[in-house]
Backbone and ligand atoms as CSV (ligand in chain L), in Angstrom:
chain,resi,resn,atom,element,x,y,z
A,1,MET,N,N,95.435,150.272,100.741
A,1,MET,CA,C,95.525,151.218,99.868
A,1,MET,C,C,96.583,152.414,99.932
A,2,ARG,N,N,97.182,152.769,98.958
A,2,ARG,CA,C,98.257,153.810,99.109
A,2,ARG,C,C,97.599,155.188,98.823
A,3,ILE,N,N,97.641,156.160,99.656
A,3,ILE,CA,C,97.078,157.445,99.363
A,3,ILE,C,C,98.052,158.407,99.337
A,4,ARG,N,N,99.048,158.594,100.093
A,4,ARG,CA,C,100.132,159.564,99.932
A,4,ARG,C,C,101.297,159.091,100.717
A,5,GLY,N,N,102.524,159.468,100.253
A,5,GLY,CA,C,103.803,159.079,100.950
A,5,GLY,C,C,105.004,159.561,100.273
A,6,PHE,N,N,105.973,159.121,100.951
A,6,PHE,CA,C,107.415,159.465,100.339
A,6,PHE,C,C,108.002,158.095,99.935
A,7,GLU,N,N,108.937,158.173,98.916
A,7,GLU,CA,C,109.730,157.017,98.619
A,7,GLU,C,C,111.028,157.559,98.253
A,8,LYS,N,N,112.070,156.582,98.333
A,8,LYS,CA,C,113.510,156.962,97.975
A,8,LYS,C,C,113.460,157.006,96.493
A,9,ILE,N,N,114.429,157.778,95.909
A,9,ILE,CA,C,114.723,157.902,94.433
A,9,ILE,C,C,115.771,156.690,94.208
A,10,ASN,N,N,115.616,156.074,93.124
A,10,ASN,CA,C,116.510,154.808,92.894
A,10,ASN,C,C,117.953,155.176,93.091
A,11,LYS,N,N,118.374,156.297,92.510
A,11,LYS,CA,C,119.880,156.552,92.662
A,11,LYS,C,C,120.547,156.623,94.160
A,12,TYR,N,N,119.504,156.812,94.998
A,12,TYR,CA,C,119.873,156.899,96.446
A,12,TYR,C,C,119.506,155.680,97.167
A,13,LYS,N,N,119.119,154.650,96.509
A,13,LYS,CA,C,118.538,153.480,97.160
A,13,LYS,C,C,119.608,152.878,98.235
A,14,ASP,N,N,120.879,153.013,97.959
A,14,ASP,CA,C,121.814,152.289,98.938
A,14,ASP,C,C,122.343,153.499,99.932
A,15,VAL,N,N,121.834,154.632,99.810
A,15,VAL,CA,C,122.367,155.634,100.689
A,15,VAL,C,C,121.374,155.736,101.881
A,16,VAL,N,N,122.110,155.715,103.062
A,16,VAL,CA,C,121.358,155.746,104.237
A,16,VAL,C,C,121.019,157.047,104.734
A,17,PHE,N,N,119.704,157.556,104.829
A,17,PHE,CA,C,119.592,158.868,105.259
A,17,PHE,C,C,118.057,158.760,105.809
A,18,PRO,N,N,117.616,159.676,106.716
A,18,PRO,CA,C,116.282,159.650,107.181
A,18,PRO,C,C,115.266,160.024,106.156
A,19,MET,N,N,114.091,159.258,106.240
A,19,MET,CA,C,112.999,159.581,105.125
A,19,MET,C,C,112.129,160.852,105.923
A,20,PRO,N,N,111.407,161.540,105.268
A,20,PRO,CA,C,110.689,162.673,105.761
A,20,PRO,C,C,109.581,162.154,106.987
A,21,VAL,N,N,109.707,162.737,108.041
A,21,VAL,CA,C,108.752,162.328,109.086
A,21,VAL,C,C,108.297,163.758,109.788
A,22,ARG,N,N,107.193,163.565,110.453
A,22,ARG,CA,C,106.580,164.589,111.298
A,22,ARG,C,C,107.171,164.367,112.733
A,23,LYS,N,N,107.682,165.468,113.273
A,23,LYS,CA,C,108.520,165.233,114.424
A,23,LYS,C,C,107.422,165.308,115.690
A,24,THR,N,N,106.520,165.956,115.734
A,24,THR,CA,C,105.459,165.933,116.803
A,24,THR,C,C,104.173,165.488,116.311
A,25,LYS,N,N,103.220,165.272,117.238
A,25,LYS,CA,C,101.940,164.830,117.160
A,25,LYS,C,C,101.150,165.634,116.032
A,26,THR,N,N,101.335,166.941,116.254
A,26,THR,CA,C,100.537,167.874,115.476
A,26,THR,C,C,101.434,168.760,114.435
A,27,SER,N,N,102.623,168.412,114.305
A,27,SER,CA,C,103.387,169.137,113.199
A,27,SER,C,C,102.854,168.867,111.865
A,28,ALA,N,N,102.619,170.028,111.101
A,28,ALA,CA,C,102.104,169.784,109.774
A,28,ALA,C,C,103.005,169.350,108.685
A,29,GLY,N,N,104.253,169.641,109.033
A,29,GLY,CA,C,105.377,169.398,107.916
A,29,GLY,C,C,106.025,168.024,108.253
A,30,TYR,N,N,106.401,167.352,107.093
A,30,TYR,CA,C,107.312,166.305,107.138
A,30,TYR,C,C,108.610,166.795,106.900
A,31,ASP,N,N,109.578,166.587,107.801
A,31,ASP,CA,C,110.813,167.192,107.655
A,31,ASP,C,C,111.567,166.546,106.562
A,32,ILE,N,N,112.132,167.270,105.752
A,32,ILE,CA,C,112.957,166.787,104.602
A,32,ILE,C,C,114.569,166.923,104.741
A,33,CYS,N,N,115.292,165.942,104.603
A,33,CYS,CA,C,116.641,166.004,104.944
A,33,CYS,C,C,117.503,166.155,103.562
A,34,VAL,N,N,118.903,166.446,103.758
A,34,VAL,CA,C,119.623,166.244,102.561
A,34,VAL,C,C,120.345,164.957,102.689
A,35,PRO,N,N,120.380,164.169,101.551
A,35,PRO,CA,C,120.913,162.782,101.614
A,35,PRO,C,C,122.488,162.770,101.460
A,36,GLU,N,N,123.110,164.028,101.327
A,36,GLU,CA,C,124.695,164.095,101.123
A,36,GLU,C,C,124.970,165.503,101.620
A,37,ASP,N,N,126.232,165.666,101.943
A,37,ASP,CA,C,126.775,166.901,102.313
A,37,ASP,C,C,126.469,167.965,101.215
A,38,VAL,N,N,126.200,169.221,101.491
A,38,VAL,CA,C,125.923,170.193,100.532
A,38,VAL,C,C,126.615,171.535,100.907
A,39,ALA,N,N,127.464,172.247,100.226
A,39,ALA,CA,C,128.107,173.502,100.371
A,39,ALA,C,C,127.215,174.490,99.789
A,40,LEU,N,N,126.852,175.553,100.607
A,40,LEU,CA,C,126.177,176.700,100.066
A,40,LEU,C,C,127.118,177.892,100.138
A,41,LEU,N,N,127.500,178.380,99.141
A,41,LEU,CA,C,128.339,179.691,99.147
A,41,LEU,C,C,127.457,180.787,99.168
A,42,PRO,N,N,127.898,181.948,99.805
A,42,PRO,CA,C,126.976,183.150,99.845
A,42,PRO,C,C,126.501,183.626,98.541
A,43,GLY,N,N,125.134,183.792,98.463
A,43,GLY,CA,C,124.583,184.408,97.241
A,43,GLY,C,C,124.409,183.498,96.039
A,44,ARG,N,N,124.743,182.341,96.182
A,44,ARG,CA,C,124.803,181.449,95.134
A,44,ARG,C,C,123.560,180.366,95.289
A,45,MET,N,N,122.795,180.258,94.212
A,45,MET,CA,C,121.610,179.252,94.274
A,45,MET,C,C,122.204,177.834,93.934
A,46,VAL,N,N,121.786,176.909,94.913
A,46,VAL,CA,C,122.163,175.519,94.344
A,46,VAL,C,C,121.030,174.665,94.425
A,47,MET,N,N,120.764,173.785,93.382
A,47,MET,CA,C,119.718,172.750,93.373
A,47,MET,C,C,120.107,171.570,94.151
A,48,VAL,N,N,119.554,171.504,95.323
A,48,VAL,CA,C,119.963,170.388,96.258
A,48,VAL,C,C,119.093,169.310,96.165
A,49,PRO,N,N,119.490,168.091,96.067
A,49,PRO,CA,C,118.786,166.916,96.056
A,49,PRO,C,C,118.132,166.533,97.443
A,50,THR,N,N,117.003,165.917,97.435
A,50,THR,CA,C,116.477,165.321,98.614
A,50,THR,C,C,116.562,163.906,98.779
A,51,GLY,N,N,116.673,163.227,97.531
A,51,GLY,CA,C,116.738,161.822,97.525
A,51,GLY,C,C,115.403,161.133,97.568
A,52,VAL,N,N,114.340,162.013,97.572
A,52,VAL,CA,C,112.936,161.404,97.668
A,52,VAL,C,C,111.988,161.864,96.721
A,53,LYS,N,N,110.865,161.104,96.386
A,53,LYS,CA,C,109.744,161.575,95.749
A,53,LYS,C,C,108.553,161.485,96.390
A,54,ALA,N,N,107.381,162.069,96.034
A,54,ALA,CA,C,106.122,161.915,96.810
A,54,ALA,C,C,104.981,161.534,95.836
A,55,TYR,N,N,104.228,160.583,96.555
A,55,TYR,CA,C,103.053,160.332,95.556
A,55,TYR,C,C,101.856,160.810,96.624
A,56,MET,N,N,100.706,160.997,95.765
A,56,MET,CA,C,99.638,161.655,96.448
A,56,MET,C,C,98.376,161.588,95.599
A,57,GLN,N,N,97.288,161.998,95.935
A,57,GLN,CA,C,96.018,161.954,95.170
A,57,GLN,C,C,96.069,163.129,94.153
A,58,GLU,N,N,95.170,163.011,92.982
A,58,GLU,CA,C,95.251,163.819,92.011
A,58,GLU,C,C,94.815,165.324,92.395
A,59,ASP,N,N,94.115,165.515,93.380
A,59,ASP,CA,C,93.551,166.823,93.925
A,59,ASP,C,C,94.496,167.359,95.031
A,60,GLU,N,N,95.681,166.945,95.036
A,60,GLU,CA,C,96.587,167.399,96.051
A,60,GLU,C,C,97.985,167.814,95.490
A,61,PHE,N,N,98.601,168.471,96.431
A,61,PHE,CA,C,100.051,168.842,96.059
A,61,PHE,C,C,100.909,168.907,97.310
A,62,LEU,N,N,102.176,168.746,97.207
A,62,LEU,CA,C,103.021,168.821,98.359
A,62,LEU,C,C,103.692,170.216,98.214
A,63,GLY,N,N,103.535,171.107,99.370
A,63,GLY,CA,C,104.180,172.274,99.458
A,63,GLY,C,C,105.370,172.070,100.184
A,64,VAL,N,N,106.366,172.672,99.635
A,64,VAL,CA,C,107.713,172.293,100.198
A,64,VAL,C,C,108.275,173.877,100.811
A,65,HIS,N,N,108.455,173.687,102.064
A,65,HIS,CA,C,108.705,175.171,102.772
A,65,HIS,C,C,110.212,174.954,103.475
A,66,ILE,N,N,110.846,176.115,103.669
A,66,ILE,CA,C,112.042,176.017,104.459
A,66,ILE,C,C,111.655,175.738,106.014
A,67,ARG,N,N,112.497,175.167,106.646
A,67,ARG,CA,C,112.315,175.029,108.061
A,67,ARG,C,C,112.577,176.426,108.682
A,68,SER,N,N,111.917,176.802,109.501
A,68,SER,CA,C,112.006,178.176,110.179
A,68,SER,C,C,113.510,178.457,110.752
A,69,SER,N,N,114.025,177.344,111.325
A,69,SER,CA,C,115.303,177.602,111.966
A,69,SER,C,C,116.421,177.651,110.993
A,70,MET,N,N,116.210,177.002,109.804
A,70,MET,CA,C,117.240,177.306,108.605
A,70,MET,C,C,117.143,178.641,108.220
A,71,ALA,N,N,115.862,179.132,108.176
A,71,ALA,CA,C,115.826,180.508,107.542
A,71,ALA,C,C,116.337,181.571,108.514
A,72,ILE,N,N,115.959,181.397,109.803
A,72,ILE,CA,C,116.082,182.516,110.792
A,72,ILE,C,C,117.574,182.236,111.291
A,73,LYS,N,N,118.030,181.184,111.669
A,73,LYS,CA,C,119.326,181.048,112.255
A,73,LYS,C,C,120.536,181.144,111.295
A,74,LYS,N,N,120.162,180.513,110.095
A,74,LYS,CA,C,121.270,180.303,109.027
A,74,LYS,C,C,121.130,181.256,107.857
A,75,GLY,N,N,120.032,181.779,107.750
A,75,GLY,CA,C,119.764,182.743,106.513
A,75,GLY,C,C,119.586,181.940,105.159
A,76,ILE,N,N,119.135,180.708,105.286
A,76,ILE,CA,C,119.000,179.847,104.102
A,76,ILE,C,C,117.531,180.132,103.601
A,77,ARG,N,N,117.285,180.462,102.161
A,77,ARG,CA,C,116.061,180.617,101.632
A,77,ARG,C,C,115.823,179.511,100.495
A,78,LEU,N,N,114.484,179.346,100.320
A,78,LEU,CA,C,114.149,178.735,99.007
A,78,LEU,C,C,113.969,179.789,97.907
A,79,VAL,N,N,114.655,179.691,96.868
A,79,VAL,CA,C,114.547,180.893,95.856
A,79,VAL,C,C,113.006,180.962,95.331
A,80,ASN,N,N,112.437,179.999,95.204
A,80,ASN,CA,C,111.021,180.017,94.758
A,80,ASN,C,C,110.084,180.129,96.128
A,81,ASN,N,N,110.543,180.504,97.126
A,81,ASN,CA,C,109.758,180.696,98.474
A,81,ASN,C,C,108.913,179.478,98.804
A,82,VAL,N,N,108.198,178.944,98.009
A,82,VAL,CA,C,107.571,177.528,98.225
A,82,VAL,C,C,107.614,176.674,96.988
A,83,GLY,N,N,108.080,175.472,97.135
A,83,GLY,CA,C,108.061,174.628,96.015
A,83,GLY,C,C,106.797,173.912,95.966
A,84,ILE,N,N,106.255,173.900,94.876
A,84,ILE,CA,C,105.112,173.161,94.537
A,84,ILE,C,C,105.251,171.888,93.862
A,85,ILE,N,N,105.124,170.733,94.527
A,85,ILE,CA,C,105.320,169.417,93.819
A,85,ILE,C,C,103.958,168.841,93.435
A,86,ASP,N,N,103.759,168.781,92.171
A,86,ASP,CA,C,102.502,168.176,91.561
A,86,ASP,C,C,102.300,166.832,91.811
A,87,ALA,N,N,101.166,166.339,91.790
A,87,ALA,CA,C,100.895,164.882,91.725
A,87,ALA,C,C,101.496,164.208,90.605
A,88,ASP,N,N,101.492,164.814,89.400
A,88,ASP,CA,C,101.968,163.995,88.262
A,88,ASP,C,C,103.484,164.180,88.114
A,89,TYR,N,N,104.224,164.776,88.986
A,89,TYR,CA,C,105.579,164.831,88.881
A,89,TYR,C,C,106.196,163.554,89.351
A,90,TYR,N,N,105.431,162.783,90.152
A,90,TYR,CA,C,105.841,161.517,90.703
A,90,TYR,C,C,106.049,160.550,89.590
A,91,ASN,N,N,107.256,159.923,89.538
A,91,ASN,CA,C,107.730,158.961,88.536
A,91,ASN,C,C,107.801,159.462,87.207
A,92,ASN,N,N,107.968,160.774,86.996
A,92,ASN,CA,C,108.087,161.383,85.682
A,92,ASN,C,C,109.399,160.834,84.959
A,93,PRO,N,N,109.363,160.578,83.639
A,93,PRO,CA,C,110.341,159.838,82.811
A,93,PRO,C,C,111.721,160.621,83.143
A,94,ASP,N,N,111.813,162.003,83.358
A,94,ASP,CA,C,113.122,162.661,83.299
A,94,ASP,C,C,113.787,162.452,84.621
A,95,ASN,N,N,113.230,162.535,85.744
A,95,ASN,CA,C,113.962,162.379,86.958
A,95,ASN,C,C,113.223,161.736,87.998
A,96,GLU,N,N,112.299,160.810,87.659
A,96,GLU,CA,C,111.576,159.964,88.629
A,96,GLU,C,C,110.890,160.644,89.638
A,97,GLY,N,N,110.668,161.982,89.629
A,97,GLY,CA,C,109.951,162.770,90.541
A,97,GLY,C,C,110.701,163.293,91.761
A,98,HIS,N,N,112.055,163.218,91.495
A,98,HIS,CA,C,113.046,163.842,92.520
A,98,HIS,C,C,112.747,165.228,93.008
A,99,ILE,N,N,112.339,165.290,94.288
A,99,ILE,CA,C,112.097,166.585,94.795
A,99,ILE,C,C,113.314,167.362,95.043
A,100,MET,N,N,113.488,168.528,94.516
A,100,MET,CA,C,114.735,169.305,94.521
A,100,MET,C,C,114.374,170.646,95.332
A,101,LEU,N,N,115.486,171.118,96.001
A,101,LEU,CA,C,115.359,172.332,96.891
A,101,LEU,C,C,116.261,173.282,96.255
A,102,ALA,N,N,115.478,174.511,95.816
A,102,ALA,CA,C,116.449,175.498,95.070
A,102,ALA,C,C,116.816,176.432,96.471
A,103,LEU,N,N,117.987,176.282,96.876
A,103,LEU,CA,C,118.402,176.869,98.135
A,103,LEU,C,C,119.517,178.012,97.806
A,104,VAL,N,N,119.286,179.150,98.619
A,104,VAL,CA,C,120.352,180.169,98.621
A,104,VAL,C,C,120.681,180.571,99.989
A,105,ASN,N,N,122.040,180.737,100.124
A,105,ASN,CA,C,122.732,181.151,101.360
A,105,ASN,C,C,122.659,182.655,101.311
A,106,THR,N,N,121.773,183.315,102.279
A,106,THR,CA,C,121.769,184.998,102.137
A,106,THR,C,C,122.737,185.467,102.907
A,107,GLY,N,N,123.489,184.696,103.790
A,107,GLY,CA,C,124.467,185.283,104.808
A,107,GLY,C,C,125.800,185.540,103.928
A,108,LEU,N,N,126.832,185.743,104.842
A,108,LEU,CA,C,128.098,186.256,104.227
A,108,LEU,C,C,129.271,185.056,104.294
A,109,GLU,N,N,128.936,184.073,104.936
A,109,GLU,CA,C,129.881,182.986,105.275
A,109,GLU,C,C,129.297,181.662,104.413
A,110,PRO,N,N,130.195,180.897,103.927
A,110,PRO,CA,C,129.738,179.627,103.408
A,110,PRO,C,C,129.048,178.750,104.548
A,111,ILE,N,N,128.131,177.834,104.239
A,111,ILE,CA,C,127.405,176.975,105.035
A,111,ILE,C,C,127.573,175.517,104.441
A,112,VAL,N,N,127.828,174.553,105.320
A,112,VAL,CA,C,127.733,173.216,104.931
A,112,VAL,C,C,126.642,172.507,105.591
A,113,LEU,N,N,125.724,172.101,104.909
A,113,LEU,CA,C,124.671,171.197,105.397
A,113,LEU,C,C,125.209,169.673,105.308
A,114,LYS,N,N,125.007,169.101,106.579
A,114,LYS,CA,C,125.506,167.808,106.746
A,114,LYS,C,C,124.462,166.738,106.212
A,115,LYS,N,N,124.842,165.621,105.654
A,115,LYS,CA,C,124.218,164.606,105.264
A,115,LYS,C,C,123.113,164.231,106.365
A,116,GLY,N,N,121.843,164.129,106.193
A,116,GLY,CA,C,120.881,163.844,107.336
A,116,GLY,C,C,120.197,165.158,107.912
A,117,GLU,N,N,120.942,166.268,107.596
A,117,GLU,CA,C,120.294,167.526,108.292
A,117,GLU,C,C,118.923,167.946,107.671
A,118,ARG,N,N,118.050,168.180,108.699
A,118,ARG,CA,C,116.606,168.543,108.169
A,118,ARG,C,C,116.662,170.098,107.736
A,119,VAL,N,N,116.351,170.197,106.370
A,119,VAL,CA,C,116.341,171.410,105.827
A,119,VAL,C,C,115.056,172.112,105.573
A,120,ALA,N,N,114.126,171.212,104.871
A,120,ALA,CA,C,112.938,171.620,104.452
A,120,ALA,C,C,111.762,171.099,105.148
A,121,GLN,N,N,110.467,171.422,104.823
A,121,GLN,CA,C,109.356,170.656,105.322
A,121,GLN,C,C,108.352,170.527,104.177
A,122,GLY,N,N,107.816,169.385,104.057
A,122,GLY,CA,C,106.817,169.193,103.152
A,122,GLY,C,C,105.352,168.948,103.636
A,123,ILE,N,N,104.480,169.777,103.245
A,123,ILE,CA,C,102.985,169.746,103.766
A,123,ILE,C,C,101.996,169.400,102.626
A,124,PHE,N,N,101.241,168.343,102.751
A,124,PHE,CA,C,100.380,167.997,101.848
A,124,PHE,C,C,99.141,168.974,101.879
A,125,TYR,N,N,98.677,169.287,100.688
A,125,TYR,CA,C,97.581,170.273,100.647
A,125,TYR,C,C,96.627,169.746,99.520
A,126,LYS,N,N,95.357,170.085,99.631
A,126,LYS,CA,C,94.309,169.953,98.588
A,126,LYS,C,C,94.288,171.185,97.851
A,127,TYR,N,N,93.933,171.134,96.542
A,127,TYR,CA,C,93.844,172.372,95.774
A,127,TYR,C,C,92.508,172.394,95.221
A,128,LEU,N,N,91.917,173.621,94.853
A,128,LEU,CA,C,90.503,173.759,94.144
A,128,LEU,C,C,90.578,174.145,92.768
A,129,THR,N,N,89.576,174.069,92.044
A,129,THR,CA,C,89.634,174.228,90.592
A,129,THR,C,C,88.361,175.129,90.211
A,130,THR,N,N,88.574,175.868,89.077
A,130,THR,CA,C,87.602,176.819,88.747
A,130,THR,C,C,86.178,176.099,87.982
A,131,ASP,N,N,85.193,176.816,87.790
A,131,ASP,CA,C,84.022,176.155,87.102
A,131,ASP,C,C,84.431,175.718,85.847
A,132,ASP,N,N,85.209,176.555,84.931
A,132,ASP,CA,C,85.464,176.137,83.615
A,132,ASP,C,C,86.728,175.396,83.437
A,133,ASP,N,N,87.227,174.941,84.560
A,133,ASP,CA,C,88.461,174.208,84.354
A,133,ASP,C,C,88.481,172.848,83.401
A,134,LYS,N,N,87.241,172.269,83.605
A,134,LYS,CA,C,86.995,171.035,82.707
A,134,LYS,C,C,87.067,171.264,81.265
A,135,ASP,N,N,86.655,172.634,80.852
A,135,ASP,CA,C,86.670,172.936,79.483
A,135,ASP,C,C,88.147,173.101,78.798
A,136,THR,N,N,89.175,173.188,79.622
A,136,THR,CA,C,90.437,173.504,79.008
A,136,THR,C,C,91.046,172.198,78.969
A,137,LYS,N,N,91.921,171.974,77.846
A,137,LYS,CA,C,92.614,170.741,77.689
A,137,LYS,C,C,93.850,170.668,78.504
A,138,LYS,N,N,94.125,169.516,79.029
A,138,LYS,CA,C,95.287,169.386,79.920
A,138,LYS,C,C,96.306,168.448,79.261
A,139,GLU,N,N,97.533,168.883,79.269
A,139,GLU,CA,C,98.546,168.145,78.681
A,139,GLU,C,C,99.101,167.230,79.728
A,140,ASP,N,N,99.687,166.053,79.257
A,140,ASP,CA,C,100.492,165.061,80.221
A,140,ASP,C,C,101.681,165.776,80.588
A,141,ARG,N,N,102.255,165.594,81.811
A,141,ARG,CA,C,103.419,165.955,82.099
A,141,ARG,C,C,104.478,164.874,81.557
A,142,SER,N,N,105.419,165.587,80.789
A,142,SER,CA,C,106.412,164.694,80.107
A,142,SER,C,C,107.812,164.601,80.857
A,143,GLY,N,N,107.942,165.526,81.751
A,143,GLY,CA,C,109.244,165.589,82.466
A,143,GLY,C,C,109.208,166.304,83.836
A,144,GLY,N,N,110.426,166.756,84.025
A,144,GLY,CA,C,110.581,167.439,85.259
A,144,GLY,C,C,110.331,168.983,85.267
A,145,PHE,N,N,111.202,169.721,85.804
A,145,PHE,CA,C,111.184,171.234,85.883
A,145,PHE,C,C,110.925,171.797,84.546
A,146,GLY,N,N,109.848,172.790,84.395
A,146,GLY,CA,C,109.704,173.615,83.214
A,146,GLY,C,C,109.373,172.698,82.061
A,147,SER,N,N,108.707,171.611,82.234
A,147,SER,CA,C,108.561,170.670,81.027
A,147,SER,C,C,107.215,170.947,80.458
A,148,THR,N,N,106.316,171.510,80.958
A,148,THR,CA,C,105.112,171.666,80.491
A,148,THR,C,C,105.097,172.797,79.365
A,149,GLY,N,N,104.375,172.555,78.298
A,149,GLY,CA,C,104.362,173.534,77.170
A,149,GLY,C,C,105.462,173.445,76.341
A,150,LYS,N,N,106.248,172.451,76.478
A,150,LYS,CA,C,107.542,172.339,75.545
A,150,LYS,C,C,107.087,171.812,74.260
A,151,ASN,N,N,106.030,170.949,74.062
A,151,ASN,CA,C,105.672,170.325,72.760
A,151,ASN,C,C,104.601,171.151,72.156
A,152,ARG,N,N,104.512,172.381,72.291
A,152,ARG,CA,C,103.499,173.292,71.552
A,152,ARG,C,C,104.293,174.063,70.513
L,1,DUT,O1,O,110.997,173.673,94.403
L,1,DUT,C1,C,110.676,172.814,93.517
L,1,DUT,C2,C,109.655,173.193,92.687
L,1,DUT,C3,C,109.270,172.176,91.868
L,1,DUT,N1,N,109.726,171.000,91.770
L,1,DUT,C4,C,109.331,169.917,90.796
L,1,DUT,C5,C,107.936,169.378,91.251
L,1,DUT,C6,C,107.085,170.202,90.283
L,1,DUT,O2,O,105.812,169.230,90.066
L,1,DUT,C7,C,107.840,170.435,89.003
L,1,DUT,C8,C,107.480,171.536,88.329
L,1,DUT,O3,O,107.379,172.679,89.062
L,1,DUT,P1,P,106.479,174.040,88.812
L,1,DUT,O4,O,105.132,173.654,88.267
L,1,DUT,O5,O,106.550,174.938,90.068
L,1,DUT,O6,O,107.382,174.560,87.737
L,1,DUT,P2,P,107.219,175.183,86.221
L,1,DUT,O7,O,108.301,176.068,85.956
L,1,DUT,O8,O,105.718,175.746,86.045
L,1,DUT,O9,O,107.383,173.729,85.555
L,1,DUT,P3,P,106.436,172.890,84.666
L,1,DUT,O10,O,106.141,173.385,83.344
L,1,DUT,O11,O,107.156,171.525,84.486
L,1,DUT,O12,O,105.092,172.693,85.505
L,1,DUT,O13,O,109.201,170.627,89.507
L,1,DUT,C9,C,110.737,170.665,92.715
L,1,DUT,O14,O,111.202,169.524,92.754
L,1,DUT,N2,N,111.202,171.555,93.570
């Protein structure tokens, strides 16, 4: 039975890069690499591909955090601080559930992330719902970023 995991995005199926793994026995985060070289100019946000998608249970999400070393040593931040990857993002018709990193280089010099470099880390979490949650209608996710509420 499949419970949760990572898979390659089709577009990257022939590209060789490391899949997310936990580096030590009790590391919470699955380190996420870049599947190609990425240039980050100072102060510019870049939507960076990861080449992967994540499947999980309906009451779970994947929290995507920056690796501390990237933030502290290189000044790289996630613009949204933490990326929330919803369970129904997986295999969405727009982008197959491709996990993207909204990165910004807060330093003064350009940075090049090399293919295979570990940039972010994904942690699987369970989330809770409110008493009246079942009373509100839920729409189906039709696509990727900012897709909910579009057909109203
Ligand atoms: O850093 C991120 C944040 C989000 N996502 C993907 C997964 C997530 O399931 C989807 C939607 O994200 P979120 O719910 O945070 O954005 P929204 O602006 O509320 O969009 P939507 O209306 O699609 O929920 O975008 C990423 O790939 N990287």
